[in-house]
Structure formats: structure tokens, C-alpha cells
SEFI-840205 format. One line per field, with one value per atom (N, C-alpha, C): residue in one letter; x, y, z. Coordinates in nm, 2 decimals, padded with zeros to 4 digits. Layout:
SEFI-840205
resn: c(A	...)
east: c(X	...)
north: c(Y	...)
up: c(Z	...)
END
This chain:
SEFI-840205
resn: c(X	X	X	X	X	X	X	X	X	X	X	X	X	X	X	X	X	X	X	X	X	X	X	X	X	X	X	X	X	X	X	X	X	X	X	X	X	X	X	X	X	X	X	X	X	X	X	X	X	X	X	X	X	X	X	X	X	X	X	X	X	X	X	X	X	X	X	X	X	X	X	X	X	X	X	X	X	X	X	X	X	X	X	X	X	X	X	X	X	X	X	X	X	X	X	X	X	X	X	X	X	X	X	X	X	X	X	X	X	X	X	X	X	X	X	X	X	X	X	X	X	X	X	X	X	X	X	X	X	X	X	X	X	X	X	X	X	X	X	X	X	X	X	X	X	X	X	X	X	X	X	X	X	X	X	X	X	X	X	X	X	X	X	X	X	X	X	X	X	X	X	X	X	X	X	X	X	X	X	X	X	X	X	X	X	X	X	X	X	X	X	X	X	X	X	X	X	X	X	X	X	X	X	X	X	X	X	X	X	X	X	X	X	X	X	X	X	X	X	X	X	X	X	X	X	X	X	X	X	X	X	X	X	X	X	X	X	X	X	X	X	X	X	X	X	X	X	X	X	X	X	X	X	X	X	X	X	X	X	X	X	X	X	X	X	X	X	X	X	X	X	X	X	X	X	X	X	X	X	X	X	X	X	X	X	X	X	X	X	X	X	X	X	X	X	X	X	X	X	X	X	X	X	X	X	X	X	X	X	X	X	X	X	X	X	X	X	X	X	X	X	X	X	X	X	X	X	X	X	X	X	X	X	X	X	X	X	X	X	X	X	X	X	X	X	X	X	X	X	X	X	X	X	X	X	X	X	X	X	X	X	X	X	X	X	X	X	X	X	X	X	X	X	X	X	X	X	X	X	X	X	X	X	X	X	X	X	X	X	X	X	X	X	X	X	X	X	X	X	X	X	X	X	X	X	X	X	X	X	X	X	X	X	X	X	X	X	X	X	X	X	X	X	X	X	X	X	X	X	X	X	X	X	X	X	X	X	X	X	X	X	X	X	X	X	X	X	X	X	X	X	X	X	X	X	X	X	X	X	X	X	X	X	X	X	X	X	X	X	X	X	X	X	X	X	X	X	X	X	X	X	X	X	X	X	X	X	X	X	X	X	X	X	X	X	X	X	X	X	X	X	X	X	X	X	X	X	X	X	X	X	X	X	X	X	X	X	X	X	X	X	X	X	X	X	X	X	X	X	X	X	X	X	X	X	X	X	X	X	X	X	X	X	X	X	X	X	X	X	X	X	X	X	X	X	X	X	X	X	X	X	X	X	X	X	X	X	X	X	X	X	X	X	X	X	X	X	X	X	X	X	X	X	X	X	X	X	X	X	X	X	X	X	X	X	X	X	X	X	X	X	X	X	X	X	X	X	X	X	X	X	X	X	X	X	X	X	X	X	X	X	X	X	X	X	X	X	X	X	X	X	X	X	X	X	X	X	X	X	X	X	X	X	X	X	X	X	X	X	X	X	X	X	X	X	X	X	X	X	X)
east: c(00.08	00.00	00.09	00.19	00.28	00.42	00.50	00.64	00.72	00.81	00.90	01.05	01.13	01.27	01.36	01.47	01.57	01.52	01.44	01.38	01.47	01.52	01.60	01.54	01.57	01.53	01.63	01.66	01.76	01.70	01.71	01.67	01.78	01.81	01.92	02.05	02.08	02.21	02.21	02.09	02.08	02.00	02.05	01.97	01.88	01.75	01.64	01.60	01.60	01.58	01.70	01.74	01.87	01.84	01.80	01.79	01.69	01.57	01.48	01.39	01.36	01.28	01.17	01.05	00.94	00.84	00.78	00.68	00.57	00.44	00.33	00.22	00.17	00.07	-00.07	-00.16	-00.29	-00.36	-00.43	-00.51	-00.43	-00.30	-00.21	-00.22	-00.21	-00.20	-00.06	00.02	00.16	00.18	00.24	00.28	00.43	00.46	00.59	00.62	00.71	00.74	00.89	00.92	01.06	01.06	01.17	01.18	01.15	01.12	01.09	01.21	01.19	01.30	01.36	01.30	01.36	01.33	01.23	01.19	01.06	00.99	00.86	00.76	00.73	00.64	00.69	00.81	00.87	00.85	00.87	00.85	00.71	00.62	00.47	00.43	00.48	00.45	00.49	00.61	00.66	00.58	00.55	00.48	00.33	00.28	00.14	00.14	00.25	00.27	00.25	00.26	00.25	00.39	00.49	00.63	00.70	00.82	00.90	01.03	01.08	01.21	01.33	01.45	01.57	01.58	01.63	01.64	01.77	01.87	02.01	02.02	01.94	01.95	01.84	01.78	01.68	01.57	01.50	01.39	01.27	01.20	01.08	00.97	00.85	00.73	00.61	00.56	00.45	00.33	00.22	00.10	-00.01	-00.07	-00.18	-00.15	-00.03	00.02	00.04	00.05	00.07	00.21	00.29	00.43	00.41	00.43	00.40	00.49	00.62	00.71	00.67	00.59	00.55	00.43	00.37	00.25	00.28	00.21	00.23	00.14	00.15	00.09	-00.06	-00.13	-00.28	-00.31	-00.24	-00.27	-00.24	-00.13	-00.10	-00.21	-00.26	-00.36	-00.49	-00.52	-00.64	-00.62	-00.50	-00.47	-00.48	-00.42	-00.42	-00.57	-00.65	-00.79	-00.87	-00.84	-00.93	-00.88	-00.74	-00.68	-00.63	-00.61	-00.55	-00.63	-00.64	-00.70	-00.59	-00.60	-00.50	-00.57	-00.52	-00.57	-00.45	-00.47	-00.36	-00.38	-00.27	-00.28	-00.38	-00.38	-00.48	-00.59	-00.71	-00.81	-00.82	-00.77	-00.77	-00.91	-01.01	-01.14	-01.16	-01.23	-01.25	-01.36	-01.33	-01.42	-01.55	-01.55	-01.67	-01.77	-01.74	-01.82	-01.87	-01.99	-02.05	-01.97	-02.00	-01.93	-01.96	-02.08	-02.11	-02.05	-02.04	-01.98	-01.83	-01.76	-01.62	-01.60	-01.69	-01.67	-01.69	-01.78	-01.81	-01.70	-01.61	-01.52	-01.44	-01.37	-01.30	-01.38	-01.51	-01.59	-01.64	-01.66	-01.69	-01.57	-01.45	-01.33	-01.32	-01.35	-01.34	-01.43	-01.54	-01.64	-01.76	-01.78	-01.91	-02.02	-02.15	-02.26	-02.28	-02.34	-02.36	-02.45	-02.55	-02.64	-02.58	-02.49	-02.42	-02.32	-02.25	-02.15	-02.22	-02.33	-02.40	-02.45	-02.50	-02.55	-02.44	-02.32	-02.21	-02.16	-02.16	-02.12	-02.22	-02.35	-02.44	-02.42	-02.40	-02.37	-02.25	-02.14	-02.02	-02.04	-02.11	-02.13	-02.22	-02.32	-02.40	-02.32	-02.23	-02.15	-02.05	-02.02	-01.92	-01.99	-02.13	-02.21	-02.20	-02.20	-02.19	-02.31	-02.41	-02.51	-02.59	-02.59	-02.66	-02.59	-02.46	-02.39	-02.35	-02.42	-02.38	-02.39	-02.48	-02.49	-02.42	-02.34	-02.27	-02.13	-02.08	-01.95	-01.84	-01.72	-01.61	-01.60	-01.62	-01.60	-01.71	-01.82	-01.92	-01.91	-01.80	-01.78	-01.67	-01.67	-01.56	-01.44	-01.33	-01.21	-01.22	-01.29	-01.31	-01.40	-01.51	-01.60	-01.53	-01.45	-01.38	-01.29	-01.22	-01.12	-01.20	-01.32	-01.40	-01.46	-01.49	-01.53	-01.41	-01.29	-01.18	-01.16	-01.19	-01.18	-01.28	-01.40	-01.51	-01.47	-01.41	-01.36	-01.25	-01.16	-01.06	-01.12	-01.23	-01.29	-01.40	-01.43	-01.55	-01.53	-01.40	-01.38	-01.34	-01.37	-01.34	-01.20	-01.10	-00.96	-00.91	-00.81	-00.75	-00.65	-00.59	-00.48	-00.51	-00.49	-00.51	-00.38	-00.34	-00.22	-00.27	-00.21	-00.25	-00.12	-00.12	00.00	-00.04	00.00	-00.04	-00.19	-00.27	-00.41	-00.48	-00.42	-00.48	-00.40	-00.30	-00.21	-00.27	-00.39	-00.45	-00.58	-00.60	-00.73	-00.71	-00.81	-00.81	-00.81	-00.78	-00.76	-00.88	-01.00	-01.12	-01.15	-01.13	-01.15	-01.04	-00.92	-00.81	-00.84	-00.89	-00.92	-01.03	-01.13	-01.24	-01.19	-01.10	-01.04	-00.96	-00.88	-00.79	-00.88	-00.98	-01.07	-01.14	-01.17	-01.23	-01.13	-01.00	-00.91	-00.92	-00.93	-00.93	-01.07	-01.17	-01.30	-01.30	-01.24	-01.23	-01.16	-01.05	-00.97	-01.05	-01.12	-01.20	-01.32	-01.38	-01.50	-01.46	-01.35	-01.32	-01.19	-01.11	-00.98	-00.89	-00.89	-00.81	-00.67	-00.57	-00.43	-00.39	-00.33	-00.30	-00.15	-00.10	00.03	00.00	00.04	00.01	00.14	00.17	00.28	00.23	00.29	00.23	00.34	00.32	00.39	00.31	00.19	00.10	00.14	00.20	00.25	00.14	00.02	-00.09	-00.14	-00.15	-00.19	-00.08	00.05	00.15	00.16	00.13	00.13	00.01	-00.10	-00.21	-00.19	-00.10	-00.09	-00.02	-00.04	00.02	00.17	00.23	00.38	00.41	00.52	00.57	00.71	00.73	00.86	00.92	01.05	01.11	01.21	01.19	01.27	01.36	01.49	01.58	01.69	01.70	01.79	01.78	01.65	01.63	01.65	01.67	01.70	01.61	01.58	01.51	01.61	01.56	01.64	01.62	01.73	01.73	01.64)
north: c(-00.12	00.00	00.13	00.13	00.24	00.19	00.23	00.19	00.31	00.35	00.46	00.42	00.46	00.42	00.55	00.55	00.66	00.80	00.82	00.95	01.04	01.15	01.24	01.38	01.47	01.61	01.70	01.81	01.90	02.04	02.11	02.25	02.33	02.44	02.53	02.46	02.36	02.28	02.18	02.17	02.07	01.95	01.83	01.71	01.67	01.69	01.66	01.52	01.46	01.32	01.26	01.14	01.09	00.95	00.94	00.81	00.71	00.76	00.68	00.59	00.47	00.38	00.33	00.30	00.25	00.17	00.07	-00.01	-00.04	-00.01	-00.03	-00.10	-00.21	-00.29	-00.23	-00.27	-00.22	-00.26	-00.16	-00.18	-00.17	-00.14	-00.13	00.01	00.02	00.15	00.16	00.26	00.27	00.41	00.41	00.54	00.57	00.70	00.75	00.84	00.80	00.87	00.92	01.00	01.05	01.19	01.24	01.38	01.49	01.60	01.72	01.75	01.78	01.80	01.68	01.56	01.44	01.42	01.50	01.49	01.42	01.39	01.32	01.38	01.51	01.58	01.60	01.62	01.63	01.50	01.39	01.26	01.24	01.27	01.26	01.34	01.46	01.55	01.49	01.43	01.37	01.25	01.16	01.04	01.08	01.19	01.23	01.32	01.34	01.41	01.56	01.61	01.75	01.82	01.74	01.80	01.70	01.74	01.65	01.62	01.50	01.46	01.52	01.52	01.55	01.44	01.48	01.39	01.31	01.35	01.30	01.15	01.09	00.94	00.86	00.93	00.86	00.80	00.89	00.84	00.78	00.70	00.64	00.63	00.67	00.66	00.60	00.50	00.43	00.43	00.48	00.48	00.41	00.31	00.23	00.20	00.14	00.10	00.21	00.33	00.45	00.50	00.51	00.57	00.72	00.79	00.93	01.02	00.98	01.07	01.08	00.98	00.99	01.07	01.13	01.20	01.35	01.41	01.55	01.63	01.76	01.83	01.81	01.81	01.79	01.65	01.55	01.41	01.39	01.46	01.45	01.51	01.63	01.69	01.60	01.54	01.45	01.33	01.28	01.16	01.20	01.31	01.36	01.38	01.43	01.46	01.34	01.23	01.11	01.00	00.99	00.87	00.89	01.02	01.05	01.14	01.12	01.20	01.25	01.38	01.43	01.50	01.46	01.53	01.60	01.73	01.81	01.83	01.87	01.89	02.00	02.10	02.21	02.18	02.18	02.12	02.19	02.31	02.38	02.40	02.41	02.43	02.58	02.60	02.74	02.80	02.91	02.96	03.02	03.06	03.12	03.02	02.89	02.79	02.70	02.64	02.55	02.42	02.34	02.21	02.13	02.12	02.04	02.10	02.23	02.29	02.26	02.26	02.23	02.09	02.00	01.86	01.84	01.92	01.90	01.95	02.04	02.11	02.02	01.91	01.82	01.75	01.72	01.65	01.75	01.87	01.97	02.00	02.01	02.02	01.91	01.79	01.67	01.68	01.75	01.76	01.68	01.62	01.55	01.64	01.59	01.68	01.72	01.84	01.90	01.80	01.75	01.67	01.54	01.48	01.36	01.39	01.50	01.53	01.56	01.63	01.66	01.54	01.44	01.32	01.24	01.23	01.16	01.23	01.37	01.44	01.42	01.42	01.39	01.25	01.16	01.02	01.01	01.08	01.09	01.16	01.27	01.34	01.26	01.19	01.11	01.00	00.93	00.82	00.87	01.00	01.06	01.13	01.11	01.18	01.33	01.38	01.53	01.59	01.51	01.56	01.67	01.68	01.78	01.92	01.92	02.04	02.08	02.02	02.03	02.17	02.25	02.39	02.49	02.45	02.54	02.57	02.69	02.73	02.66	02.65	02.59	02.66	02.79	02.86	02.82	02.76	02.71	02.57	02.50	02.36	02.35	02.24	02.20	02.16	02.15	02.10	01.96	01.87	01.74	01.73	01.82	01.82	01.88	01.98	02.04	01.93	01.85	01.76	01.64	01.61	01.50	01.55	01.68	01.74	01.73	01.76	01.75	01.60	01.51	01.37	01.34	01.39	01.37	01.43	01.55	01.62	01.53	01.47	01.38	01.26	01.22	01.09	01.11	01.24	01.26	01.20	01.19	01.13	00.99	00.92	00.78	00.74	00.81	00.78	00.64	00.59	00.46	00.48	00.60	00.62	00.75	00.74	00.85	00.89	01.01	01.06	01.16	01.14	01.23	01.28	01.41	01.48	01.53	01.46	01.50	01.52	01.43	01.46	01.49	01.44	01.46	01.55	01.62	01.71	01.82	01.87	01.98	01.95	01.82	01.77	01.73	01.75	01.69	01.54	01.48	01.33	01.26	01.30	01.23	01.24	01.36	01.38	01.30	01.30	01.23	01.08	01.02	00.88	00.84	00.93	00.91	00.91	01.00	01.01	00.89	00.85	00.73	00.61	00.59	00.47	00.48	00.61	00.63	00.58	00.60	00.56	00.41	00.33	00.19	00.14	00.21	00.18	00.20	00.31	00.34	00.23	00.19	00.08	-00.05	-00.08	-00.20	-00.19	-00.08	-00.06	-00.04	00.03	00.08	00.02	-00.04	-00.10	00.01	00.13	00.24	00.21	00.25	00.24	00.38	00.38	00.50	00.51	00.63	00.67	00.79	00.77	00.88	00.92	01.05	01.11	01.15	01.11	01.15	01.15	01.23	01.22	01.15	01.11	01.05	00.90	00.86	00.73	00.62	00.66	00.56	00.53	00.64	00.62	00.53	00.57	00.50	00.35	00.32	00.18	00.10	00.17	00.11	00.06	00.12	00.10	-00.04	-00.08	-00.21	-00.21	-00.10	-00.08	00.06	00.07	00.20	00.21	00.32	00.34	00.47	00.46	00.56	00.64	00.76	00.84	00.94	00.93	01.01	01.07	01.21	01.28	01.23	01.22	01.19	01.04	00.95	00.81	00.73	00.60	00.51	00.46	00.46	00.41	00.26	00.19	00.04	00.00)
up: c(00.00	00.00	00.00	00.09	00.09	00.09	-00.01	-00.02	-00.06	00.03	00.01	00.03	-00.06	-00.05	-00.08	00.00	-00.02	-00.01	00.10	00.12	00.21	00.15	00.22	00.20	00.29	00.28	00.35	00.28	00.33	00.33	00.45	00.46	00.50	00.42	00.45	00.49	00.41	00.43	00.54	00.61	00.72	00.67	00.68	00.64	00.75	00.72	00.82	00.81	00.69	00.67	00.59	00.64	00.58	00.53	00.40	00.33	00.40	00.43	00.50	00.41	00.44	00.37	00.46	00.40	00.48	00.40	00.45	00.38	00.48	00.43	00.52	00.44	00.50	00.44	00.44	00.35	00.34	00.48	00.53	00.65	00.78	00.76	00.88	00.94	01.07	01.14	01.20	01.15	01.20	01.26	01.37	01.44	01.42	01.40	01.39	01.51	01.60	01.72	01.71	01.81	01.82	01.88	01.91	01.97	01.87	01.92	01.83	01.75	01.62	01.53	01.47	01.49	01.44	01.29	01.24	01.10	01.07	01.18	01.17	01.08	01.10	01.02	00.87	00.86	00.72	00.65	00.71	00.65	00.61	00.71	00.68	00.56	00.55	00.44	00.31	00.31	00.18	00.15	00.24	00.22	00.17	00.22	00.18	00.06	-00.01	-00.14	-00.11	00.01	00.04	00.02	00.01	-00.01	-00.09	-00.14	-00.23	-00.16	-00.18	-00.12	-00.21	-00.15	-00.23	-00.34	-00.45	-00.57	-00.58	-00.50	-00.52	-00.51	-00.42	-00.40	-00.48	-00.57	-00.66	-00.57	-00.50	-00.41	-00.49	-00.43	-00.49	-00.39	-00.43	-00.35	-00.42	-00.37	-00.43	-00.33	-00.37	-00.28	-00.36	-00.30	-00.36	-00.50	-00.53	-00.66	-00.76	-00.71	-00.80	-00.77	-00.87	-00.86	-00.87	-00.75	-00.74	-00.82	-00.84	-00.91	-01.06	-01.11	-01.25	-01.28	-01.17	-01.19	-01.22	-01.32	-01.33	-01.23	-01.23	-01.12	-01.11	-01.23	-01.23	-01.18	-01.22	-01.18	-01.03	-00.99	-00.84	-00.76	-00.80	-00.73	-00.72	-00.83	-00.84	-00.75	-00.75	-00.67	-00.52	-00.48	-00.34	-00.30	-00.38	-00.35	-00.33	-00.41	-00.41	-00.33	-00.31	-00.25	-00.11	-00.07	00.05	00.14	00.27	00.37	00.46	00.51	00.60	00.72	00.84	00.96	01.03	01.05	01.10	01.25	01.32	01.46	01.50	01.42	01.43	01.33	01.36	01.28	01.14	01.13	01.00	00.93	01.01	00.96	00.92	00.81	00.77	00.86	00.93	01.03	00.98	00.85	00.80	00.75	00.75	00.70	00.82	00.80	00.90	00.90	00.99	01.00	00.88	00.83	00.71	00.59	00.58	00.46	00.46	00.58	00.58	00.54	00.58	00.54	00.39	00.33	00.19	00.09	00.14	00.05	-00.04	00.02	-00.07	-00.18	-00.15	-00.24	-00.35	-00.32	-00.42	-00.51	-00.45	-00.53	-00.63	-00.58	-00.67	-00.79	-00.77	-00.88	-00.87	-00.75	-00.73	-00.72	-00.74	-00.73	-00.59	-00.57	-00.44	-00.35	-00.41	-00.34	-00.29	-00.38	-00.34	-00.23	-00.24	-00.13	00.00	00.00	00.12	00.18	00.11	00.16	00.23	00.16	00.22	00.35	00.35	00.47	00.58	00.56	00.66	00.72	00.64	00.69	00.78	00.73	00.81	00.95	00.94	01.07	01.16	01.11	01.19	01.25	01.18	01.23	01.33	01.33	01.43	01.54	01.55	01.65	01.64	01.52	01.50	01.42	01.39	01.30	01.37	01.50	01.57	01.56	01.52	01.51	01.37	01.27	01.13	01.08	01.14	01.09	01.17	01.27	01.36	01.30	01.33	01.29	01.38	01.33	01.42	01.55	01.56	01.69	01.79	01.74	01.83	01.88	01.83	01.86	01.97	02.04	02.13	02.05	02.12	02.05	02.00	02.07	02.02	01.90	01.91	01.79	01.67	01.69	01.57	01.51	01.59	01.53	01.47	01.52	01.45	01.32	01.31	01.19	01.09	01.13	01.05	01.00	01.08	01.04	00.93	00.95	00.85	00.72	00.72	00.60	00.53	00.61	00.56	00.49	00.53	00.49	00.37	00.34	00.25	00.12	00.07	-00.07	-00.06	00.06	00.08	00.04	00.11	00.07	00.12	00.05	00.09	00.20	00.21	00.31	00.39	00.52	00.61	00.68	00.66	00.74	00.85	00.96	01.08	01.14	01.17	01.23	01.37	01.47	01.61	01.62	01.58	01.57	01.71	01.82	01.95	02.03	01.97	02.04	02.12	02.07	02.13	02.20	02.23	02.29	02.44	02.52	02.65	02.65	02.76	02.76	02.72	02.76	02.72	02.57	02.51	02.37	02.29	02.34	02.27	02.27	02.38	02.39	02.29	02.28	02.18	02.04	02.01	01.87	01.84	01.94	01.92	01.89	01.96	01.94	01.80	01.76	01.63	01.51	01.53	01.42	01.40	01.51	01.49	01.45	01.48	01.43	01.27	01.23	01.09	01.01	01.07	01.01	01.00	01.11	01.11	01.01	01.00	00.91	00.77	00.74	00.60	00.55	00.63	00.60	00.54	00.61	00.57	00.63	00.55	00.60	00.66	00.78	00.85	00.89	00.88	00.94	01.03	01.15	01.25	01.32	01.31	01.38	01.52	01.63	01.76	01.86	01.97	02.09	02.20	02.17	02.26	02.28	02.39	02.41	02.40	02.46	02.46	02.31	02.23	02.09	02.02	02.04	01.97	02.01	02.13	02.18	02.13	02.09	02.03	01.89	01.82	01.67	01.65	01.52	01.48	01.49	01.45	01.46	01.51	01.58	01.63	01.58	01.49	01.43	01.50	01.54	01.61	01.52	01.50	01.41	01.50	01.48	01.56	01.46	01.46	01.37	01.23	01.18	01.04	01.00	01.10	01.07	01.16	01.11	01.20	01.31	01.43	01.55	01.55	01.59	01.60	01.71)
END
């Protein structure tokens, strides 16, 4: 499902990632842990096609049997929109839109009909116990509700792979526990493959594999 080889990244002459490789099976939930500055978020951004690796080591990235380096900008944008979901540490909801409008945005960008997207969004919000807040703005929601709306937005186009960057970093312990349980329910229900960058030890220990990144390399 995810195969990446020879991934390096340099910023201002400093090598943040040093020839990292990773393989993740379909339906697997993998956490990436390590100290701040280890390169975790940089690796996540490259694996999720939000950033590009250095080219000197001939890197290769395959997601869901698609070789990413062979895609032009338009095809990459379409692939990202349809095959990948991303959950950020900060929910990144648009404040001027309601919960359901935020969830619908990726589906509208994809080009699906408004009625179809709204129906999918309502089903997602209902499954996440959010249907009662669908018309509320993000500022009217709790932190846990905001992050679950962000999860619904990430799922609206039925992605095969879900990337999450510190998804519970700004939540209280109860909301964090609910979100963690939700990830595994999604895997069981939808067979989604997930990579989660986290400092949360409980979440990391729940995942199928825990990979430790230190100074841009996998720790033994």
C-alpha cells in the first residue's frame, strides 16, 4: 500500500531526513514517534505528497500501486484529493463555513454533485455523532468536535490512506481517547491504511507498529 525508498530532505544545508525507507501494508496503522526536530512531520508531508524529497538518492514513493514521481501536477492533485486524507494537529477548519460545509469542501473540489456530497457528509457526521452540530461554525464547537469534523472532512472522498499529524495534540484526555478509538473503528470498518505522527504514548502503543525516528533516521 505504501512503499518509500531513499527519502532524504535538506533544509538550509541541514539534512532533516537521511535516506529513510518505509513499507506499510494495506489496513495497517503505523505510528511514527521521536523527539521534536527528528523529521517526523517532514517525512509525513513527503509520504502524503504535500512535499518533495531530495532527488540526489533517486527516491521512490508508491501509494496504492501508483508511482508518485511519474504524476504531473494535475494528476498528483487529483490523486491527493481522491486517495489521501490528512488530519492536522490544528483542525484547519474554515471559520466562515459551517461544520457540514467544511466537510463538503474536498468533495466539491473533486467535482461530485452537491447533493451527493451533502448526503455523504451527513452520513459521516451522523456516524461521528456530529449531526446535531452540522450547521454550527467551528467557533461554536468544542475542541473534540472540531477535530472530529476534520476527520469527517478527511474521509469525505473515501480515501484509501489517512495521514495524521499529532491529531490529538490539542485535545483533553477524554476527547483524545475518543479520537484514538475512532481511528481503529475506521480501520475495522473501512480498511483504511494510516500513518500517525504522535507524541502520545498511549496512541503509539495502540498501533500495529511503532517506528522511532531520531535525527532523520530510524532508530534500531
